[in-house]
N, CA, C and O of each residue as an XYZ file, in Angstrom:
548
protein
N     -26.612     11.623     11.111
C     -25.474     11.444      9.471
C     -25.596     10.480      9.704
O     -25.993      9.986     10.759
N     -25.142      9.795      8.359
C     -25.692      8.175      8.251
C     -24.047      7.930      8.210
O     -23.504      9.010      7.978
N     -23.360      7.165      8.318
C     -22.149      6.302      8.445
C     -21.977      5.531      7.156
O     -22.925      4.757      7.024
N     -21.168      5.463      6.218
C     -20.947      4.374      4.709
C     -20.692      3.334      5.985
O     -20.583      3.518      7.198
N     -20.646      2.048      5.060
C     -21.094      0.711      5.139
C     -18.664      1.188      4.971
O     -17.906      1.941      4.361
N     -18.617     -0.057      6.123
C     -17.153     -0.729      5.914
C     -16.619     -0.503      4.082
O     -17.513     -0.728      3.266
N     -15.749     -0.239      3.730
C     -15.030     -0.498      2.541
C     -15.976      0.079      0.839
O     -15.911     -0.327     -0.322
N     -16.579      0.909      1.359
C     -17.508      1.607      0.372
C     -17.214      3.481      0.864
O     -16.751      3.981      1.889
N     -17.893      4.258     -0.792
C     -17.734      5.345     -0.736
C     -17.288      6.499      0.330
O     -16.724      7.016     -0.634
N     -17.117      7.042      0.985
C     -15.894      8.080      1.362
C     -15.627      7.233      2.692
O     -14.665      7.709      3.294
N     -16.081      6.327      3.216
C     -15.454      5.331      4.609
C     -14.119      4.877      3.593
O     -12.986      4.802      4.068
N     -14.325      4.667      2.547
C     -12.889      3.259      2.005
C     -12.683      4.602      1.961
O     -12.812      5.080      3.088
N     -12.235      5.969      0.562
C     -11.603      6.677      0.768
C     -10.931      7.379      1.286
O      -9.838      7.686      0.811
N     -11.404      7.867      2.470
C     -10.802      7.853      3.938
C      -9.817      7.128      4.472
O      -8.692      7.596      4.643
N     -10.104      6.079      4.744
C      -8.972      4.591      5.298
C      -7.974      4.719      3.884
O      -6.757      4.701      4.066
N      -8.442      4.830      2.655
C      -6.697      4.936      1.749
C      -5.872      5.827      2.080
O      -4.698      5.708      2.430
N      -6.852      7.218      1.899
C      -5.677      8.478      2.471
C      -4.928      7.804      3.689
O      -3.717      7.585      3.732
N      -5.899      7.500      4.720
C      -4.394      7.302      6.159
C      -3.939      6.603      5.830
O      -2.797      7.056      5.761
N      -3.895      5.334      5.385
C      -2.845      4.038      4.878
C      -1.639      4.839      4.395
O      -0.503      4.930      4.861
N      -2.464      5.633      2.862
C      -0.923      6.079      1.852
C      -0.401      7.376      2.486
O       0.610      7.731      1.879
N      -0.729      8.235      3.512
C      -0.522      8.697      4.502
C       0.874      8.283      5.096
O       1.966      8.793      4.847
N       0.530      7.060      6.087
C       1.017      6.252      6.656
C       2.176      6.015      6.377
O       3.126      6.454      7.025
N       2.284      5.177      5.222
C       2.398      4.347      3.878
C       4.124      5.380      3.648
O       5.289      5.017      3.807
N       3.241      7.369      3.021
C       4.176      7.578      3.011
C       5.451      8.250      4.002
O       6.679      8.226      3.928
N       4.620      8.755      4.801
C       5.353      9.197      5.693
C       7.005      8.813      6.231
O       8.032      9.456      6.448
N       6.390      6.768      6.322
C       7.474      5.991      6.618
C       8.515      5.854      4.916
O       9.625      5.487      4.529
N       7.802      6.174      4.619
C       8.596      5.909      2.906
C       9.652      7.104      3.204
O      10.851      6.836      3.290
N       9.050      8.770      3.399
C      10.415      9.627      3.650
C      11.050      9.422      4.695
O      12.243      9.557      4.420
N      10.881      9.100      6.041
C      11.702      8.439      7.120
C      12.983      7.351      6.589
O      14.156      7.378      6.960
N      12.396      6.485      5.687
C      13.284      5.038      5.230
C      14.678      6.118      4.149
O      15.864      6.275      4.441
N      13.958      6.634      2.996
C      14.976      7.454      2.352
C      15.716      8.577      2.886
O      16.741      9.015      2.365
N      14.927      9.245      4.422
C      16.389     10.019      5.220
C      17.178      8.758      6.031
O      18.276      9.050      6.505
N      16.889      7.942      6.142
C      17.480      7.193      7.118
C      18.549      6.787      6.200
O      19.668      7.219      6.474
N      18.373      5.732      4.733
C      19.344      5.580      3.504
C      20.197      6.942      3.187
O      21.392      6.658      3.118
N      19.953      8.287      2.980
C      20.325      9.174      3.060
C      21.264      9.943      3.731
O      22.127     10.651      3.213
N      20.969      9.700      5.356
C      21.992     10.612      5.717
C      23.259      8.693      6.601
O      24.239      9.035      7.262
N      23.014      7.060      6.457
C      23.916      6.914      6.570
C      24.313      5.509      5.633
O      24.845      4.410      5.788
N      23.693      6.313      4.592
C      24.525      5.490      3.131
C      24.614      6.637      2.121
O      25.367      7.604      2.235
N      23.694      6.400      1.048
C      24.064      8.155     -0.148
C      23.006      8.110     -0.867
O      22.137      7.238     -0.884
N      23.078      8.966     -1.403
C      21.867      9.988     -2.465
C      21.571      8.074     -3.451
O      20.351      8.062     -3.620
N      21.941      7.201     -3.834
C      21.486      5.946     -4.731
C      20.548      4.852     -3.710
O      19.587      4.279     -4.224
N      20.856      4.632     -2.392
C      20.451      4.109     -1.684
C      18.477      5.108     -1.474
O      17.354      4.688     -1.752
N      18.988      6.597     -0.827
C      17.667      6.617     -0.744
C      16.467      6.409     -1.737
O      15.276      6.287     -1.452
N      17.284      6.396     -3.416
C      16.643      6.483     -3.811
C      15.982      4.700     -4.407
O      15.168      4.354     -5.263
N      16.616      4.160     -3.688
C      16.003      2.600     -4.061
C      14.761      2.669     -3.039
O      13.557      2.545     -3.267
N      15.617      2.963     -1.546
C      14.293      3.315     -1.111
C      13.196      3.769     -1.394
O      12.196      3.139     -1.050
N      13.097      4.818     -2.001
C      11.612      5.749     -2.404
C      11.371      4.581     -3.569
O      10.223      4.182     -3.374
N      11.954      3.847     -4.710
C      11.310      3.156     -5.336
C      10.791      1.585     -4.862
O      10.051      0.900     -5.568
N      11.327      1.150     -3.523
C      10.410      0.631     -3.204
C       9.237      0.573     -2.155
O       8.558     -0.381     -1.777
N       9.221      1.770     -1.845
C       8.377      2.682     -1.006
C       7.396      2.620     -1.951
O       6.283      2.184     -1.660
N       7.698      3.040     -3.161
C       6.692      3.569     -4.301
C       6.538      2.135     -4.511
O       5.365      2.039     -4.871
N       6.994      1.078     -4.497
C       5.807     -0.322     -5.460
C       4.829     -1.047     -3.929
O       3.925     -1.880     -3.866
N       5.542     -0.259     -2.901
C       4.649     -0.636     -1.836
C       2.626      0.724     -2.170
O       1.424      0.521     -1.997
N       3.295      1.656     -2.566
C       1.905      2.880     -2.738
C       1.506      2.108     -3.644
O       0.313      1.814     -3.725
N       2.440      1.627     -4.508
C       1.448      1.482     -5.666
C       0.237     -0.269     -5.712
O      -0.626     -0.637     -6.510
N       0.886     -0.982     -4.250
C       0.089     -1.811     -4.544
C      -1.172     -1.465     -3.021
O      -2.092     -2.202     -2.665
N      -0.726     -0.022     -2.366
C      -2.032     -0.142     -1.746
C      -2.718      0.323     -2.783
O      -3.749     -0.344     -2.877
N      -2.653      1.198     -3.669
C      -4.408      1.261     -4.950
C      -4.721      0.282     -5.686
O      -5.773      0.316     -6.324
N      -3.897     -0.759     -5.748
C      -4.510     -1.154     -6.153
C      -5.593     -2.454     -5.119
O      -6.489     -3.039     -5.728
N      -5.451     -2.645     -4.171
C      -5.863     -3.131     -3.534
C      -6.764     -2.558     -3.170
O      -7.797     -3.186     -2.940
N      -6.712     -1.117     -2.975
C      -8.056     -0.206     -2.880
C      -9.147     -0.659     -3.857
O     -10.260     -1.103     -3.573
N      -8.666     -0.482     -4.927
C      -9.503     -0.233     -6.462
C      -9.952     -1.957     -6.197
O     -11.159     -2.162     -6.067
N      -9.209     -2.912     -6.136
C     -10.027     -4.280     -5.627
C     -11.770     -4.542     -4.407
O     -12.755     -5.266     -4.550
N     -11.513     -3.903     -3.715
C     -12.241     -3.822     -2.472
C     -13.054     -3.309     -3.331
O     -13.812     -4.048     -3.959
N     -13.049     -1.851     -3.536
C     -14.393     -1.635     -4.457
C     -14.777     -1.938     -5.657
O     -15.957     -1.717     -5.928
N     -14.005     -2.449     -6.565
C     -14.612     -4.135     -6.801
C     -15.663     -5.048     -6.600
O     -16.694     -5.427     -7.156
N     -14.885     -5.287     -5.413
C     -14.871     -6.248     -4.908
C     -16.879     -6.156     -4.066
O     -17.852     -6.907     -4.129
N     -16.590     -4.785     -3.368
C     -18.569     -4.092     -3.349
C     -18.866     -4.701     -3.884
O     -19.302     -5.834     -3.685
N     -18.666     -3.926     -5.040
C     -20.050     -3.733     -6.386
C     -20.353     -5.401     -6.934
O     -21.381     -5.910     -7.380
N     -19.111     -5.918     -6.705
C     -19.371     -7.287     -6.987
C     -20.252     -8.007     -6.052
O     -20.728     -8.843     -6.820
N     -20.690     -8.197     -5.107
C     -21.338     -8.160     -3.889
C     -23.126     -7.900     -3.996
O     -24.174     -8.532     -3.859
N     -22.524     -6.213     -4.413
C     -23.675     -5.964     -4.687
C     -24.967     -6.603     -6.033
O     -26.177     -6.706     -6.230
N     -24.063     -6.791     -6.457
C     -24.676     -8.032     -8.195
C     -24.762     -9.460     -7.850
O     -25.748    -10.193     -7.920
N     -23.417     -9.766     -7.417
C     -23.429    -11.331     -7.182
C     -23.083    -11.764     -5.957
O     -21.867    -11.783     -5.762
N     -23.908    -12.191     -4.888
C     -23.617    -12.306     -3.447
C     -22.277    -13.547     -4.089
O     -22.306    -14.165     -5.153
N     -21.338    -13.582     -3.138
C     -20.133    -14.268     -2.808
C     -18.908    -14.076     -4.256
O     -17.811    -14.625     -4.352
N     -19.467    -13.262     -5.097
C     -18.537    -13.308     -6.474
C     -16.858    -12.276     -5.873
O     -15.765    -12.170     -6.430
N     -17.575    -11.475     -4.049
C     -16.585    -10.798     -4.115
C     -14.882    -11.559     -3.668
O     -14.061    -10.768     -3.204
N     -14.522    -12.808     -3.806
C     -13.976    -13.337     -3.445
C     -13.210    -13.410     -4.350
O     -12.061    -12.967     -4.348
N     -13.997    -14.231     -5.624
C     -12.908    -14.346     -6.738
C     -11.936    -13.178     -7.438
O     -10.754    -13.192     -7.784
N     -13.214    -11.935     -7.496
C     -12.348    -10.568     -7.163
C     -11.295    -10.341     -6.389
O     -10.332     -9.723     -6.841
N     -11.320    -10.821     -5.064
C     -10.125    -10.045     -4.403
C      -9.188    -10.803     -4.582
O      -8.098    -10.300     -4.855
N      -9.349    -12.612     -4.462
C      -8.370    -13.279     -4.936
C      -7.531    -12.649     -6.261
O      -6.377    -12.221     -6.232
N      -8.355    -12.704     -7.334
C      -7.702    -11.953     -8.678
C      -6.534    -10.920     -8.796
O      -5.592    -10.586     -9.514
N      -7.330    -10.565     -7.391
C      -6.247     -9.165     -6.786
C      -5.066     -9.077     -6.015
O      -4.336     -8.115     -5.778
N      -5.020    -10.174     -5.693
C      -4.064    -10.822     -4.820
C      -2.837    -11.566     -6.115
O      -1.626    -11.378     -6.237
N      -3.471    -12.136     -6.645
C      -2.467    -12.272     -7.962
C      -1.866    -11.394     -8.538
O      -0.671    -11.396     -8.832
N      -3.107    -10.104     -8.861
C      -2.426     -8.832     -9.179
C      -1.539     -8.325     -8.850
O      -0.631     -8.160     -9.665
N      -1.369     -7.711     -7.104
C      -0.478     -7.146     -7.041
C       0.955     -7.858     -7.099
O       2.020     -7.367     -7.472
N       0.535     -9.899     -6.357
C       2.284    -10.290     -6.472
C       2.905    -10.045     -8.052
O       4.061     -9.889     -8.445
N       1.464    -10.088     -8.840
C       3.304    -10.020    -10.494
C       3.296     -8.362    -10.745
O       3.833     -7.944    -11.771
N       2.731     -7.490     -9.872
C       2.824     -6.575    -10.502
C       4.622     -6.103     -9.259
O       5.771     -5.908     -9.655
N       4.057     -6.085     -7.774
C       5.182     -6.432     -6.917
C       6.772     -6.633     -8.628
O       7.504     -5.971     -9.364
N       6.161     -8.699     -8.115
C       7.541     -8.256     -9.312
C       8.519     -8.092    -10.501
O       9.747     -8.053    -10.567
N       7.373     -7.996    -11.555
C       7.551     -6.903    -12.350
C       8.407     -5.187    -11.885
O       9.420     -4.703    -12.389
N       7.788     -4.791    -11.106
C       8.309     -3.724    -10.580
C       9.862     -3.582     -9.809
O      10.679     -2.663     -9.848
N       9.888     -5.050     -9.019
C      11.578     -5.398     -8.329
C      11.783     -4.929     -9.652
O      11.862     -3.784    -10.098
N      11.873     -6.383    -10.351
C      12.753     -6.844    -11.069
C      13.138     -5.592    -12.321
O      14.067     -5.535    -13.127
N      11.720     -4.461    -11.998
C      12.376     -3.594    -13.291
C      13.554     -2.432    -12.877
O      14.321     -1.947    -13.709
N      13.547     -2.003    -11.100
C      14.103     -1.433    -10.932
C      15.360     -2.060    -10.533
O      16.409     -1.449    -10.740
N      15.375     -3.455     -9.867
C      17.008     -4.164     -9.876
C      17.625     -4.401    -11.287
O      18.690     -3.917    -11.670
N      16.899     -5.122    -11.921
C      17.469     -5.187    -13.413
C      17.630     -4.415    -13.649
O      18.403     -3.823    -12.896
N      17.089     -3.586    -14.931
C      16.764     -2.076    -15.725
C      17.609     -1.344    -14.713
O      18.816     -1.258    -14.937
N      17.024     -0.729    -13.463
C      17.445      0.844    -13.538
C      18.568      0.737    -12.399
O      19.209      1.610    -11.813
N      18.567     -0.899    -12.290
C      20.235     -1.325    -11.406
C      19.857     -0.421     -9.845
O      20.658      0.382     -9.368
N      18.932     -0.639     -9.407
C      19.368      0.466     -7.917
C      19.641     -1.366     -7.016
O      19.623     -2.570     -7.271
N      19.869     -0.395     -5.892
C      20.325     -1.514     -4.935
C      19.345     -2.378     -4.381
O      18.365     -1.762     -3.961
N      19.296     -3.703     -4.237
C      17.771     -4.207     -4.012
C      17.859     -3.943     -2.584
O      16.846     -3.442     -2.097
N      19.099     -4.223     -1.590
C      18.681     -4.168     -0.308
C      17.864     -2.650      0.157
O      17.139     -2.814      1.138
N      17.873     -1.727     -0.203
C      17.295     -0.032      0.493
C      16.195     -0.569     -0.168
O      15.230     -0.731      0.579
N      15.930     -1.085     -1.989
C      14.411     -1.527     -2.707
C      13.619     -2.180     -1.249
O      12.718     -1.561     -0.684
N      14.123     -3.503     -0.784
C      13.521     -3.909     -0.780
C      13.138     -3.494      1.045
O      12.115     -4.041      1.457
N      13.610     -2.936      1.681
C      13.722     -2.537      3.107
C      12.889     -0.624      2.742
O      12.888      0.327      3.524
N      12.549     -0.657      1.921
C      11.887      1.252      2.003
C      10.396     -0.046      2.114
O       9.559     -0.155      3.010
N      10.588     -1.031      0.552
C       8.803     -2.057      0.498
C       8.368     -2.006      1.999
O       7.427     -1.334      2.422
N       9.191     -2.819      2.755
C       9.103     -3.414      3.983
C       8.234     -2.100      5.037
O       7.162     -2.021      5.637
N       9.501     -1.173      4.793
C       8.927     -0.118      6.258
C       7.363      0.296      5.718
O       6.444      0.060      6.501
N       7.008      0.968      4.263
C       5.556      1.297      3.833
C       4.852     -0.334      4.082
O       3.629     -0.232      4.171
N       5.264     -1.562      4.193
C       4.151     -2.372      4.769
C       4.132     -2.254      6.478
O       3.298     -2.976      7.025
N       4.828     -1.557      7.203
C       4.528     -1.398      8.226
C       3.413     -0.424      8.583
O       2.977     -0.468      9.734
N       2.872      0.510      7.658
C       2.257      1.559      7.228
C       0.707      1.133      7.905
O      -0.031      1.787      8.642
N       0.533     -0.438      7.243
C      -0.828     -1.487      6.827
C      -1.665     -1.107      8.446
O      -2.700     -0.667      8.944
N      -0.054     -1.770      8.804
C      -0.101     -2.033     10.779
C      -0.436     -0.661     11.276
O      -1.409     -0.422     11.990
N       0.509      0.305     10.818
C       0.192      1.321     11.639
C      -1.361      2.038     11.427
O      -2.082      2.108     12.421
N      -1.734      2.435     10.439
C      -2.753      3.163      9.957
C      -3.510      2.138     10.740
O      -4.217      2.497     11.682
N      -3.415      1.071     10.451
C      -5.020      0.262     11.623
C      -4.908      0.234     13.364
O      -5.863      0.032     14.114
N      -3.519      0.486     13.774
C      -3.605      0.039     15.343
C      -4.129      1.658     15.922
O      -4.576      1.753     17.065
N      -4.011      3.035     14.906
C      -4.679      4.513     15.218
C      -5.598      4.525     15.149
O      -6.135      5.374     15.861
N      -6.584      3.598     14.237
C      -8.266      4.401     14.462
C      -8.095      2.794     14.693
O      -7.140      2.040     14.510
N      -9.721      2.544     15.282
C     -10.851      1.927     16.493
C     -11.677      1.255     14.544
O     -11.351      1.390     13.365
N     -12.814      0.563     15.318
C     -13.364      0.190     14.241
C     -14.114      1.894     13.705
O     -14.071      2.914     14.393
N     -14.642      1.787     12.558
C     -15.737      2.578     11.916
C     -14.441      4.240     11.464
O     -14.733      5.165     10.706
N     -13.180      4.080     12.202
C     -12.378      5.059     11.424
C     -12.223      6.398     13.076
O     -11.674      7.459     13.373
N     -13.115      5.375     13.652
C     -12.012      6.823     15.408
C     -10.935      6.634     15.576
O     -10.178      5.677     15.413
N     -10.842      7.779     15.986
C      -9.135      7.261     16.011
C      -9.145      6.972     17.931
O      -9.770      7.589     18.793
N      -8.137      5.736     18.072
C      -7.831      5.443     19.349
C      -7.296      7.246     20.190
O      -6.794      8.314     19.841
N      -7.799      6.619     21.348
C      -7.741      7.903     22.560
C      -6.276      6.318     23.362
O      -5.679      6.509     24.422
């Protein structure tokens, strides 16, 4: 059976699903904690912050796919594609935080906490699996 190269095809899709699953579980845990210890509004803020993290994960996966394609046609172009992705994610995060805190009047601390907890998903998803996506024992 042929294995996909990292960042391509089914391998990338599997990695994104694993990461998004870890982030979604952490999002629910953060929202649940805010619901128990504060109130529903704080839980909603945590979910909004977590949603921002999940949106950035999707943008990152899209950029990795584009960078992989760019490498095939123009070696070296992937650096520019990924660099643009950094600024894209920063701008989207800033805009969504501004929208949530400024327009929707969500509590900033739960939003930031939900976002931060979901970022742990990056490390959690990576630490649970070794090279090539095989589960660690």
